[in-house]
C-alpha positions as a Markdown table, in Angstrom:
| # | Residue | x | y | z |
|---|---|---|---|---|
| 1 | Unk | 106.0 | 63.1 | 116.5 |
| 2 | Unk | 103.3 | 62.4 | 119.1 |
| 3 | Unk | 99.6 | 62.1 | 118.2 |
| 4 | Unk | 96.9 | 64.2 | 119.8 |
| 5 | Unk | 95.5 | 62.6 | 123.0 |
| 6 | Unk | 91.9 | 62.7 | 124.1 |
| 7 | Unk | 92.8 | 64.9 | 127.0 |
| 8 | Unk | 94.5 | 67.4 | 124.7 |
| 9 | Unk | 91.5 | 67.4 | 122.4 |
| 10 | Unk | 89.1 | 68.1 | 125.3 |
| 11 | Unk | 91.5 | 70.9 | 126.6 |
| 12 | Unk | 91.6 | 72.6 | 123.2 |
| 13 | Unk | 87.8 | 72.4 | 122.9 |
| 14 | Unk | 87.4 | 73.9 | 126.3 |
| 15 | Unk | 89.1 | 77.0 | 125.1 |
| 16 | Unk | 86.0 | 77.8 | 123.0 |
| 17 | Unk | 84.5 | 79.1 | 126.3 |
| 18 | Unk | 85.5 | 82.3 | 128.0 |
| 19 | Unk | 85.4 | 80.6 | 131.4 |
| 20 | Unk | 88.2 | 78.2 | 130.5 |
| 21 | Unk | 90.2 | 80.7 | 128.6 |
| 22 | Unk | 90.4 | 82.8 | 131.8 |
| 23 | Unk | 91.1 | 79.8 | 134.0 |
| 24 | Unk | 93.9 | 78.5 | 131.7 |
| 25 | Unk | 95.3 | 81.8 | 130.6 |
| 26 | Unk | 95.2 | 80.5 | 127.0 |
| 27 | Unk | 93.3 | 81.1 | 123.8 |
| 28 | Unk | 93.1 | 79.5 | 120.3 |
| 29 | Unk | 94.6 | 80.7 | 117.0 |
| 30 | Unk | 93.5 | 78.8 | 113.9 |
| 31 | Unk | 95.0 | 78.5 | 110.4 |
| 32 | Unk | 98.5 | 79.0 | 109.1 |
| 33 | Unk | 98.4 | 82.7 | 108.7 |
| 34 | Unk | 97.2 | 83.5 | 112.2 |
| 35 | Unk | 99.5 | 80.9 | 113.8 |
| 36 | Unk | 102.4 | 82.3 | 111.8 |
| 37 | Unk | 101.6 | 85.8 | 112.9 |
| 38 | Unk | 101.6 | 84.6 | 116.5 |
| 39 | Unk | 105.1 | 83.2 | 116.1 |
| 40 | Unk | 106.5 | 86.2 | 114.3 |
| 41 | Unk | 105.2 | 88.6 | 116.9 |
| 42 | Unk | 106.8 | 86.6 | 119.8 |
| 43 | Unk | 103.6 | 85.3 | 121.4 |
| 44 | Unk | 104.1 | 82.3 | 123.7 |
| 45 | Unk | 102.8 | 79.3 | 121.8 |
| 46 | Unk | 102.2 | 76.2 | 124.0 |
| 47 | Unk | 100.9 | 73.7 | 121.5 |
| 48 | Unk | 100.5 | 73.4 | 117.7 |
| 49 | Unk | 98.2 | 70.6 | 116.4 |
| 50 | Unk | 97.5 | 69.8 | 112.8 |
| 51 | Unk | 98.1 | 67.7 | 109.7 |
| 52 | Unk | 101.6 | 66.4 | 109.0 |
| 53 | Unk | 102.0 | 69.1 | 106.3 |
| 54 | Unk | 100.9 | 71.9 | 108.6 |
| 55 | Unk | 103.2 | 70.7 | 111.4 |
| 56 | Unk | 106.2 | 70.5 | 108.9 |
| 57 | Unk | 105.6 | 74.2 | 107.9 |
| 58 | Unk | 105.3 | 75.3 | 111.5 |
| 59 | Unk | 108.3 | 73.4 | 112.8 |
| 60 | Unk | 110.5 | 74.9 | 110.0 |
| 61 | Unk | 109.4 | 78.4 | 110.7 |
| 62 | Unk | 112.3 | 80.6 | 111.9 |
| 63 | Unk | 110.4 | 81.8 | 114.9 |
| 64 | Unk | 109.3 | 78.3 | 116.1 |
| 65 | Unk | 110.8 | 77.7 | 119.6 |
| 66 | Unk | 111.9 | 74.5 | 121.3 |
| 67 | Unk | 109.2 | 74.9 | 123.9 |
| 68 | Unk | 106.3 | 74.3 | 121.6 |
| 69 | Unk | 104.7 | 70.9 | 121.7 |
| 70 | Unk | 103.8 | 69.7 | 118.2 |
| 71 | Unk | 101.1 | 67.0 | 117.9 |
| 72 | Unk | 99.6 | 65.4 | 114.8 |
| 73 | Unk | 95.9 | 65.0 | 114.5 |
| 74 | Unk | 93.3 | 63.8 | 112.1 |
| 75 | Unk | 90.8 | 65.8 | 110.0 |
| 76 | Unk | 88.0 | 64.5 | 112.3 |
| 77 | Unk | 89.9 | 65.8 | 115.4 |
| 78 | Unk | 90.5 | 69.2 | 113.7 |
| 79 | Unk | 86.7 | 69.4 | 113.0 |
| 80 | Unk | 86.0 | 68.8 | 116.7 |
| 81 | Unk | 88.6 | 71.3 | 117.9 |
| 82 | Unk | 88.0 | 74.1 | 115.5 |
| 83 | Unk | 85.6 | 77.0 | 116.2 |
| 84 | Unk | 85.3 | 77.7 | 112.5 |
| 85 | Unk | 82.6 | 76.3 | 110.1 |
| 86 | Unk | 85.4 | 74.8 | 108.0 |
| 87 | Unk | 88.3 | 73.5 | 110.1 |
| 88 | Unk | 91.8 | 74.7 | 108.9 |
| 89 | Unk | 94.8 | 72.4 | 108.6 |
| 90 | Unk | 96.0 | 73.3 | 112.1 |
| 91 | Unk | 95.7 | 75.5 | 115.1 |
| 92 | Unk | 97.7 | 76.7 | 118.1 |
| 93 | Unk | 97.1 | 77.2 | 121.8 |
| 94 | Unk | 98.7 | 80.5 | 122.9 |
| 95 | Unk | 99.3 | 82.0 | 126.3 |
| 96 | Unk | 97.6 | 85.3 | 127.0 |
| 97 | Unk | 100.1 | 88.1 | 127.2 |
| 98 | Unk | 100.6 | 89.8 | 130.5 |
| 99 | Unk | 98.9 | 93.1 | 130.3 |
| 100 | Unk | 98.3 | 96.0 | 132.6 |
| 101 | Unk | 95.0 | 97.7 | 132.4 |
| 102 | Unk | 96.7 | 100.8 | 133.9 |
| 103 | Unk | 99.1 | 101.0 | 131.0 |
| 104 | Unk | 99.6 | 104.6 | 129.9 |
| 105 | Unk | 97.9 | 105.4 | 126.6 |
| 106 | Unk | 100.1 | 107.5 | 124.3 |
| 107 | Unk | 98.9 | 111.1 | 124.1 |
| 108 | Unk | 100.7 | 112.2 | 120.9 |
| 109 | Unk | 98.3 | 110.5 | 118.4 |
| 110 | Unk | 94.8 | 109.3 | 118.0 |
| 111 | Unk | 93.4 | 106.9 | 120.6 |
| 112 | Unk | 90.5 | 104.7 | 119.4 |
| 113 | Unk | 87.9 | 104.1 | 122.1 |
| 114 | Unk | 85.2 | 101.5 | 121.8 |
| 115 | Unk | 82.0 | 101.6 | 123.8 |
| 116 | Unk | 80.1 | 98.3 | 124.2 |
| 117 | Unk | 81.1 | 96.5 | 121.0 |
| 118 | Unk | 79.4 | 93.1 | 121.2 |
| 119 | Unk | 80.0 | 91.4 | 117.9 |
| 120 | Unk | 83.3 | 89.5 | 117.7 |
| 121 | Unk | 83.6 | 90.0 | 114.0 |
| 122 | Unk | 83.3 | 93.7 | 114.4 |
| 123 | Unk | 86.0 | 93.9 | 117.1 |
| 124 | Unk | 88.4 | 91.7 | 115.2 |
| 125 | Unk | 87.9 | 93.8 | 112.1 |
| 126 | Unk | 88.4 | 97.0 | 114.0 |
| 127 | Unk | 91.7 | 95.6 | 115.4 |
| 128 | Unk | 92.8 | 94.8 | 111.9 |
| 129 | Unk | 91.9 | 98.3 | 110.7 |
| 130 | Unk | 93.6 | 100.0 | 113.6 |
| 131 | Unk | 96.7 | 98.0 | 113.0 |
| 132 | Unk | 96.6 | 98.9 | 109.3 |
| 133 | Unk | 96.5 | 102.6 | 110.2 |
| 134 | Unk | 99.3 | 102.3 | 112.7 |
| 135 | Unk | 97.4 | 102.6 | 116.0 |
| 136 | Unk | 99.4 | 100.6 | 118.6 |
| 137 | Unk | 96.6 | 100.4 | 121.2 |
| 138 | Unk | 92.8 | 100.5 | 121.8 |
| 139 | Unk | 90.8 | 101.4 | 124.8 |
| 140 | Unk | 87.6 | 99.4 | 125.2 |
| 141 | Unk | 84.7 | 99.4 | 127.7 |
| 142 | Unk | 84.5 | 96.6 | 130.3 |
| 143 | Unk | 81.5 | 95.0 | 128.4 |
| 144 | Unk | 83.1 | 95.0 | 125.0 |
| 145 | Unk | 83.4 | 91.5 | 123.7 |
| 146 | Unk | 86.6 | 89.6 | 124.9 |
| 147 | Unk | 89.5 | 90.0 | 122.5 |
| 148 | Unk | 90.5 | 86.3 | 122.9 |
| 149 | Unk | 87.1 | 85.1 | 121.6 |
| 150 | Unk | 88.0 | 82.7 | 118.7 |
| 151 | Unk | 85.9 | 84.8 | 116.3 |
| 152 | Unk | 87.7 | 88.0 | 117.3 |
| 153 | Unk | 91.1 | 86.3 | 116.9 |
| 154 | Unk | 90.2 | 85.0 | 113.4 |
| 155 | Unk | 88.8 | 88.3 | 112.2 |
| 156 | Unk | 91.8 | 90.2 | 113.4 |
| 157 | Unk | 94.1 | 88.0 | 111.3 |
| 158 | Unk | 97.2 | 88.5 | 113.6 |
| 159 | Unk | 96.6 | 92.2 | 114.4 |
| 160 | Unk | 95.5 | 91.2 | 117.9 |
| 161 | Unk | 99.1 | 90.2 | 118.6 |
| 162 | Unk | 100.4 | 93.7 | 117.7 |
| 163 | Unk | 97.7 | 95.8 | 119.4 |
| 164 | Unk | 97.6 | 96.5 | 123.1 |
| 165 | Unk | 94.1 | 96.6 | 124.6 |
| 166 | Unk | 93.1 | 98.5 | 127.7 |
| 167 | Unk | 89.8 | 97.4 | 129.2 |
| 168 | Unk | 88.4 | 100.0 | 131.5 |
| 169 | Unk | 85.5 | 102.1 | 132.7 |
| 170 | Unk | 85.3 | 104.7 | 129.9 |
| 171 | Unk | 83.8 | 107.7 | 131.6 |
| 172 | Unk | 86.6 | 107.5 | 134.2 |
| 173 | Unk | 89.2 | 107.0 | 131.6 |
| 174 | Unk | 88.1 | 109.9 | 129.4 |
| 175 | Unk | 87.8 | 112.3 | 132.3 |
| 176 | Unk | 91.4 | 111.4 | 133.3 |
| 177 | Unk | 92.6 | 111.7 | 129.7 |
| 178 | Unk | 91.1 | 115.2 | 129.3 |
| 179 | Unk | 92.6 | 116.3 | 132.7 |
| 180 | Unk | 96.0 | 114.9 | 131.8 |
| 181 | Unk | 96.3 | 116.1 | 128.2 |
| 182 | Unk | 93.6 | 118.8 | 127.5 |
| 183 | Unk | 93.2 | 117.0 | 124.1 |
| 184 | Unk | 89.7 | 116.7 | 122.6 |
| 185 | Unk | 87.5 | 113.6 | 122.8 |
| 186 | Unk | 85.5 | 113.1 | 119.6 |
| 187 | Unk | 82.3 | 111.2 | 119.5 |
| 188 | Unk | 81.4 | 109.5 | 116.2 |
| 189 | Unk | 77.6 | 110.2 | 116.0 |
| 190 | Unk | 75.0 | 110.6 | 113.3 |
| 191 | Unk | 74.4 | 114.3 | 114.1 |
| 192 | Unk | 77.9 | 115.7 | 114.3 |
| 193 | Unk | 79.8 | 118.1 | 111.9 |
| 194 | Unk | 80.8 | 116.6 | 108.6 |
| 195 | Unk | 84.0 | 114.6 | 108.9 |
| 196 | Unk | 85.2 | 115.8 | 105.5 |
| 197 | Unk | 84.6 | 119.5 | 106.2 |
| 198 | Unk | 86.4 | 119.4 | 109.6 |
| 199 | Unk | 90.1 | 119.0 | 110.3 |
| 200 | Unk | 90.9 | 116.0 | 112.4 |
| 201 | Unk | 93.0 | 117.0 | 115.4 |
| 202 | Unk | 96.4 | 115.4 | 115.6 |
| 203 | Unk | 96.0 | 114.2 | 119.2 |
| 204 | Unk | 92.6 | 113.1 | 120.4 |
| 205 | Unk | 90.4 | 110.2 | 121.6 |
| 206 | Unk | 87.9 | 109.0 | 119.0 |
| 207 | Unk | 84.9 | 107.2 | 120.6 |
| 208 | Unk | 82.8 | 104.6 | 118.6 |
| 209 | Unk | 79.6 | 103.2 | 120.1 |
| 210 | Unk | 77.6 | 100.0 | 120.3 |
| 211 | Unk | 76.3 | 98.5 | 117.0 |
| 212 | Unk | 72.7 | 99.2 | 117.7 |
| 213 | Unk | 72.6 | 101.8 | 120.5 |
| 214 | Unk | 75.6 | 104.0 | 119.9 |
| 215 | Unk | 77.6 | 105.7 | 122.6 |
| 216 | Unk | 76.1 | 105.5 | 126.1 |
| 217 | Unk | 74.9 | 108.8 | 127.6 |
| 218 | Unk | 77.4 | 108.7 | 130.4 |
| 219 | Unk | 80.3 | 108.2 | 127.9 |
| 220 | Unk | 78.9 | 110.7 | 125.5 |
| 221 | Unk | 78.8 | 113.3 | 128.2 |
| 222 | Unk | 82.6 | 113.0 | 128.5 |
| 223 | Unk | 83.1 | 113.8 | 124.8 |
| 224 | Unk | 84.1 | 117.4 | 124.0 |
| 225 | Unk | 83.1 | 117.3 | 120.3 |
| 226 | Unk | 81.1 | 115.3 | 117.8 |
| 227 | Unk | 81.9 | 114.2 | 114.3 |
| 228 | Unk | 79.9 | 112.3 | 111.7 |
| 229 | Unk | 80.4 | 110.5 | 108.3 |
| 230 | Unk | 78.1 | 112.1 | 105.8 |
| 231 | Unk | 75.9 | 109.9 | 103.6 |
| 232 | Unk | 75.6 | 110.7 | 99.9 |
| 233 | Unk | 72.1 | 109.4 | 99.2 |
| 234 | Unk | 68.7 | 111.0 | 98.8 |
| 235 | Unk | 67.0 | 111.9 | 102.0 |
| 236 | Unk | 65.0 | 109.0 | 103.4 |
| 237 | Unk | 66.3 | 106.5 | 100.7 |
| 238 | Unk | 69.6 | 105.3 | 102.2 |
| 239 | Unk | 70.7 | 103.0 | 105.0 |
| 240 | Unk | 70.1 | 104.0 | 108.6 |
| 241 | Unk | 73.8 | 103.9 | 109.5 |
| 242 | Unk | 77.2 | 102.3 | 108.7 |
| 243 | Unk | 78.5 | 99.2 | 110.4 |
| 244 | Unk | 80.8 | 100.2 | 113.2 |
| 245 | Unk | 83.9 | 98.5 | 111.7 |
| 246 | Unk | 83.2 | 100.2 | 108.4 |
| 247 | Unk | 82.9 | 103.5 | 110.2 |
| 248 | Unk | 86.2 | 103.0 | 112.0 |
| 249 | Unk | 87.9 | 102.4 | 108.6 |
| 250 | Unk | 86.5 | 105.6 | 107.1 |
| 251 | Unk | 87.4 | 107.7 | 110.2 |
| 252 | Unk | 90.9 | 106.3 | 110.5 |
| 253 | Unk | 91.6 | 106.7 | 106.8 |
| 254 | Unk | 90.6 | 110.4 | 107.0 |
| 255 | Unk | 92.8 | 110.8 | 110.1 |
| 256 | Unk | 95.8 | 109.4 | 108.3 |
| 257 | Unk | 95.1 | 111.5 | 105.2 |
| 258 | Unk | 95.4 | 114.6 | 107.4 |
| 259 | Unk | 98.2 | 113.2 | 109.6 |
| 260 | Unk | 100.2 | 110.7 | 107.4 |
| 261 | Unk | 103.6 | 111.0 | 109.2 |
| 262 | Unk | 102.7 | 110.3 | 112.8 |
């Protein structure tokens, strides 16, 4: 088994930056669970680097292909390559999947739409939540954090590999969605009707906004209805709002409670 070269170490480290991820068409996945999910979902893995024990587990995985380069590295090298505060036993370089931003979004279930999500941890967590509740795809604004950011990949814990992401101009997308389907577009806001006193429509878009500023006016103007998660605290004594990822979990849980069989 070959040892990690200095050139390979520099290449892996370069993938911490969006510029080089775009140039190389690759991104990083770190830790056994995330790399295993990449293999199981059929992602194209170019290189796996790690400790001898990590490499043995990866090479013996049923989904490991002959095209993967396995390289052994030291703990010090893992520390230098990892984007995490504590380096895992190994990591992988994965080819970005070929995607079409014009891909048709299914119109027979809920479509989750994200406007200006900037925090990588939030996007990764939302991907994991959407995957848990059976949503096959997300639509995100052009300025939403890149899904191949290492922190997004880590927070998603493999759900990124099962979820299709369409990155687009949201006001244009929503106008086209309404014209094509006549389904409602729900805006998750602080001033909408109570989620738990309304009936979630079977087919709709659900729009969640930026962590601090909410949904942009030009996107909000495309929404046909509003909905809110009620707080159960005394007036003026509770938190200002919920985290956007937490909100997505509450909203999708209620959607699945109403429509469990879709």
